[in-house]
C-alpha positions in Angstrom: 181.1 40.0 107.6 184.2 41.5 105.9 184.2 38.7 103.4 180.6 39.1 103.0 181.0 42.8 101.9 183.4 41.7 99.2 181.4 39.6 97.7 178.6 41.8 97.3 181.0 44.5 96.3 182.2 41.7 93.3 179.0 41.1 92.2 178.3 44.7 92.0 181.5 45.5 89.5 179.8 42.6 87.5 176.6 43.9 87.2 178.4 47.4 86.2 180.0 45.2 83.1 178.9 47.2 79.9 177.0 45.2 77.3 179.9 45.3 74.6 182.3 44.0 77.5 179.9 41.2 77.9 179.5 40.0 74.6 183.6 39.4 74.2 183.7 37.3 77.5 181.2 34.5 75.7 182.9 31.4 75.3 182.0 31.4 71.2 180.6 33.6 68.4 177.0 31.7 68.1 177.1 32.8 72.5 177.9 36.4 71.1 174.9 36.6 68.1 172.2 34.2 69.3 169.1 36.0 70.7 168.0 35.4 74.1 165.1 33.4 73.1 162.8 32.5 70.3 158.6 32.5 71.1 157.1 29.9 68.6 153.6 29.6 70.1 151.9 31.6 68.0 150.4 30.1 65.0 151.2 33.0 62.1 154.8 34.8 63.3 157.1 33.8 65.8 159.3 36.2 67.9 162.4 36.7 68.3 163.0 38.4 71.8 166.5 39.8 72.2 166.9 43.7 73.6 164.4 44.4 71.4 161.6 41.9 70.1 161.6 41.2 65.9 158.2 39.5 64.7 159.1 36.9 61.9 156.3 35.6 59.3 157.4 33.4 56.5 155.1 32.7 53.1 155.9 30.2 50.7 154.5 30.2 46.9 152.0 28.3 46.7 151.6 28.7 42.4 153.5 30.2 40.0 152.3 31.0 36.7 152.8 29.0 33.4 154.8 31.6 31.4 157.5 33.7 33.3 159.7 36.2 32.4 163.6 36.7 32.9 164.2 39.8 36.0 160.2 40.2 36.1 158.1 37.8 37.0 160.0 37.1 40.7 161.4 40.5 41.1 159.0 41.9 42.8 158.7 39.5 46.1 162.1 38.0 46.0 163.7 41.8 46.4 161.2 42.8 49.4 162.5 45.1 51.7 163.1 43.7 55.0 162.7 40.3 54.1 165.2 37.2 53.2 164.3 35.0 50.1 165.2 31.0 49.8 164.9 29.2 46.6 165.2 25.3 46.8 166.5 23.9 43.4 166.7 19.8 43.2 167.0 18.2 40.1 164.9 15.6 38.6 166.5 12.4 37.6 165.8 12.0 33.8 164.5 8.3 34.4 162.2 9.7 36.9 161.7 12.5 35.1 160.3 10.6 31.7 158.4 8.2 34.1 156.8 11.2 35.7 155.5 12.8 32.5 154.2 9.0 31.7 152.3 8.9 33.7 150.7 12.4 33.2 150.0 11.8 29.7 148.0 8.7 30.4 146.1 10.7 32.9 145.9 13.6 30.3 144.5 11.1 27.5 142.2 9.3 29.7 140.4 12.8 30.5 140.4 13.6 27.1 138.9 10.4 25.9 136.1 11.3 28.6 135.6 14.7 27.3 135.0 12.9 23.8 132.3 10.9 25.2 130.5 13.6 26.9 130.7 15.8 23.9 132.3 18.4 25.7 134.6 20.3 22.8 136.4 22.8 24.8 137.7 20.2 27.6 138.6 18.1 24.6 140.8 20.9 23.1 142.5 21.7 26.9 143.3 18.3 27.0 144.7 17.5 23.4 147.0 20.7 24.1 148.3 19.8 27.3 148.6 16.0 25.9 151.1 18.0 23.3 152.8 19.8 25.4 153.7 16.9 27.6 155.0 14.7 25.0 157.2 17.1 23.8 158.9 18.2 27.0 159.1 14.1 27.6 160.7 14.0 24.0 163.4 17.0 24.6 164.0 15.4 27.9 165.1 12.1 26.8 167.1 13.6 24.0 169.0 15.5 26.6 167.8 19.1 25.9 166.2 19.7 28.7 165.8 19.1 32.3 163.0 19.2 35.1 163.7 20.4 38.7 161.8 20.7 41.8 161.4 24.3 43.3 160.6 25.6 46.5 160.4 29.7 47.4 160.2 30.8 51.0 160.2 34.7 51.8 160.7 35.4 55.6 159.6 39.4 56.5 161.0 40.6 59.6 159.3 43.4 61.6 159.8 44.8 64.9 155.7 46.0 65.1 153.4 43.3 64.5 150.8 45.7 62.6 153.2 46.6 60.1 154.3 42.3 59.7 150.5 42.5 58.8 150.8 45.3 56.6 154.0 43.7 54.8 152.3 40.3 54.0 149.5 41.8 52.7 151.5 44.0 50.4 153.9 41.2 48.9 150.8 39.2 48.3 149.8 42.4 46.4 153.2 42.4 44.2 153.1 38.9 43.5 149.3 38.6 42.4 150.3 41.7 39.4 152.5 38.5 37.9 150.3 35.6 38.7 152.2 34.1 41.9 150.4 33.0 45.0 152.1 33.7 48.4 150.5 32.0 51.5 151.3 32.1 54.8 153.5 29.1 57.2 150.0 28.6 59.4 151.7 26.7 62.2 154.9 25.7 61.0 156.4 28.8 61.1 159.4 27.3 63.3 159.9 24.8 60.9 160.0 27.6 58.0 162.0 29.6 59.8 164.9 27.0 59.7 164.0 26.1 56.1 164.9 29.9 55.6 168.6 30.1 57.0 171.5 29.3 55.0 171.6 25.7 56.6 168.4 24.8 56.5 166.4 21.9 54.9 163.1 22.2 53.4 161.2 19.9 55.3 157.9 20.8 55.1 157.4 20.6 51.2 155.4 23.4 48.8 157.3 22.4 45.8 157.0 23.2 41.7 157.6 21.3 39.0 159.8 23.1 36.4 162.1 22.9 33.3 165.4 24.5 32.8 163.8 27.5 30.5 161.4 28.5 33.5 164.3 27.8 36.2 166.3 30.6 34.4 163.4 33.2 34.7 163.8 32.6 38.5 167.3 34.3 39.6 166.9 38.1 40.0 170.2 39.0 39.5 169.5 41.8 37.2 166.6 44.3 37.4 164.2 44.8 35.1 163.8 48.8 35.7 167.3 49.7 35.6 168.1 53.5 34.4 170.1 56.0 35.3 169.2 59.7 37.1 171.0 61.1 33.5 173.0 59.6 31.0 172.7 58.6 27.3 168.6 57.9 26.3 169.3 53.9 25.0 165.8 53.3 24.6 162.2 52.4 26.7 161.7 49.8 29.0 159.5 46.9 27.6 157.9 46.2 31.2 157.6 49.8 32.7 157.3 51.3 29.1 159.7 54.5 31.0 162.8 55.7 29.2 166.1 54.4 30.1 169.1 56.7 30.9 172.7 55.2 30.8 175.7 57.0 32.5 179.0 55.3 32.3 180.3 56.8 35.3 176.9 56.3 37.5 178.2 56.1 40.9 176.0 53.2 41.0 178.1 50.9 39.2 181.1 49.1 40.5 182.9 49.7 37.6 183.8 51.8 34.5 183.1 49.1 31.6 180.3 48.1 29.5 180.4 45.3 26.4 177.8 46.1 23.4 177.0 43.0 21.3 174.8 42.2 18.8 174.3 40.2 14.9 175.9 42.3 12.2 173.4 45.1 11.7 172.2 45.3 14.6 173.1 49.1 15.5 175.8 48.4 17.6 178.0 51.2 16.5 174.8 53.2 15.9 174.0 52.8 19.6 178.0 53.9 21.0 177.9 56.8 18.7 174.5 58.1 20.8 176.3 57.0 24.1 179.3 59.0 23.5 177.5 61.8 21.7 175.1 62.3 25.1 178.3 61.6 27.2 180.1 64.7 25.4 177.3 67.0 25.9 177.6 65.9 29.3 181.2 67.2 29.8 182.8 64.2 29.6 186.3 63.3 27.7 186.5 60.5 25.3 189.1 59.0 24.1 188.5 56.1 21.2 191.2 53.4 19.4 189.8 52.9 15.7 191.7 51.3 12.9 190.8 52.7 9.2 188.9 49.9 6.7 190.7 49.7 3.6 188.7 52.0 1.5 187.6 54.3 4.4 188.8 56.2 7.4 187.9 54.8 10.8 184.0 55.7 11.3 184.6 57.5 15.1 186.8 59.4 12.9 184.3 61.3 11.8 182.3 62.0 15.2 185.7 63.1 16.7 186.0 65.7 13.8 182.3 66.7 14.4 183.0 67.5 18.1 186.3 69.2 17.4 187.9 66.2 18.6 191.5 65.0 17.5 192.3 62.0 15.8 195.8 60.5 16.6 197.2 58.4 13.8 198.7 55.1 14.5 200.3 53.4 11.5 204.0 52.8 10.1 204.3 56.8 8.7 202.2 57.8 11.6 205.0 60.6 13.4 202.6 59.5 16.8 205.0 57.9 19.4 203.6 55.5 21.6 205.0 54.7 24.9 204.7 51.5 26.3 206.3 52.8 29.6 204.2 55.5 30.3 202.4 54.6 33.6 199.7 57.1 35.3 197.7 57.2 38.6 194.4 55.4 38.3 191.1 56.0 40.6 189.5 53.2 42.1 186.1 53.7 43.8 186.1 53.0 47.7 183.1 51.9 49.4 183.9 52.6 52.9 184.9 56.2 52.2 182.3 56.7 49.8 185.1 58.4 47.5 187.0 57.6 44.3 191.0 57.2 46.1 194.1 57.0 43.6 196.1 54.1 42.6 199.2 53.1 40.9 199.1 49.5 39.7 203.0 49.3 38.9 202.7 45.6 38.6 199.8 45.5 36.5 201.5 47.9 34.0 204.8 45.5 34.0 203.2 42.6 33.0 201.7 44.9 30.3 204.9 45.9 28.7 206.3 42.3 29.5 203.5 41.5 27.3 204.0 44.1 24.6 208.0 43.2 24.5 207.3 39.6 24.2 205.4 40.1 21.1 207.5 42.4 19.2 210.6 39.8 19.9 208.5 37.0 18.8 207.7 38.9 15.7 205.3 37.3 13.0 206.3 33.9 13.9 204.1 32.2 16.1 206.6 29.4 16.9 209.5 32.0 17.1 211.6 29.5 19.2 213.8 32.3 20.9 211.1 33.3 22.7 210.0 31.0 25.3 209.6 31.3 29.3 212.8 32.1 30.2 213.2 34.8 28.1 209.4 36.3 29.3 211.7 36.3 32.7 214.6 38.1 31.1 212.4 41.0 29.6 210.5 41.0 33.0 213.1 41.2 35.1 214.8 44.5 32.6 211.7 46.3 32.4 211.1 45.9 36.4 214.8 47.6 36.9 213.8 50.7 34.4 211.3 51.2 37.1 213.0 50.5 40.1 216.0 53.3 38.8 213.2 55.7 38.3 212.0 55.6 41.8 208.6 54.3 40.8 207.0 52.0 43.3 204.1 49.9 43.2 201.0 51.1 45.5 202.5 55.0 45.8 201.3 57.2 43.0 203.4 59.8 44.7 206.7 58.1 43.6 205.7 59.3 40.2 207.1 62.9 41.0 209.6 64.3 42.4 210.0 67.9 43.7 213.4 69.8 43.7 215.4 73.1 42.5 218.8 71.0 41.5 219.6 68.7 38.5 222.2 66.5 39.0 222.6 63.7 35.8 219.5 64.1 34.7 217.3 63.9 38.2 216.2 66.0 40.9 
């Protein structure tokens, strides 16, 4: 009797163990994260069963447009909310690509001759155009300037409600139609389609399309076609949406405060940069520009600084301006977990910069100066590091730049 009570007590304690503790008792990570069950019986979706039920439906791209535009054509379906997009890309060997194109050219030519025999002018014209296009593609592949690929696109939608899943399916189909993309459900194949949408999945159900490398480049959606900030410099108009585009160098959505403006001579690089700088100064930003004078005129950004009552600092052999390469300041980086900017002191990078400057000065104008070698660089680096150590400035500790006290001894507080 006593043994039975102990067994019941032990069983009761096990039942009261929290779900979190049960997770840590699992043998493997897979045991901890895998669902309780997956129902693959429905024809038009699957159900992932855990503490709550998740309805999943996988769609495939049935038809793609003849012409595609980078960041615009596929963006809407590949970035759809609560979905997982999977793109399979399989390169086609050059010989096979040319062989397949030759076969297609023969078929097209046969249809063209039949259209000519039937006096079907419109069909004859279309077949003639298709033949010229196929021959041109075959020629560029034969010369190594182009390549063919097989692609397949699967998009799995997730929802806690089946009716909502139906609405999402209709919505993403509507988005695809705007850019001539046809989406269809993997009816009766949702178990295989769901596997195909995973990282380790394989496309065992087909739905392939043939594209060349230029068409393939439009498929990737790492750049958005609807880029703009809430405030900033007005830099133009979106060619797709026709809306104004504002750019803020310090917008929180950016991962870094860096930008590069490129273009051929006369394309407007300087004009655009001046516009961005002027608008940022109107927003209260302080700008520091590094500009060099041309042989017959002053630097163009010197004039911009004077217009905005700025200061021009001249840097040349006769200038009274002194630059201290050892000067180090606190920088700020965005802390994504905390959502704030945090101060940092990257002294190691500063030591590298100073070492490069002093090495260049030691080398002078002779690039082949044999005195400056790796041993010289190590000596300079150690000397630079020693200077900061003597001042008790430490890497990663912004507070080490400052010292508080009331008594000065030998030049130190």
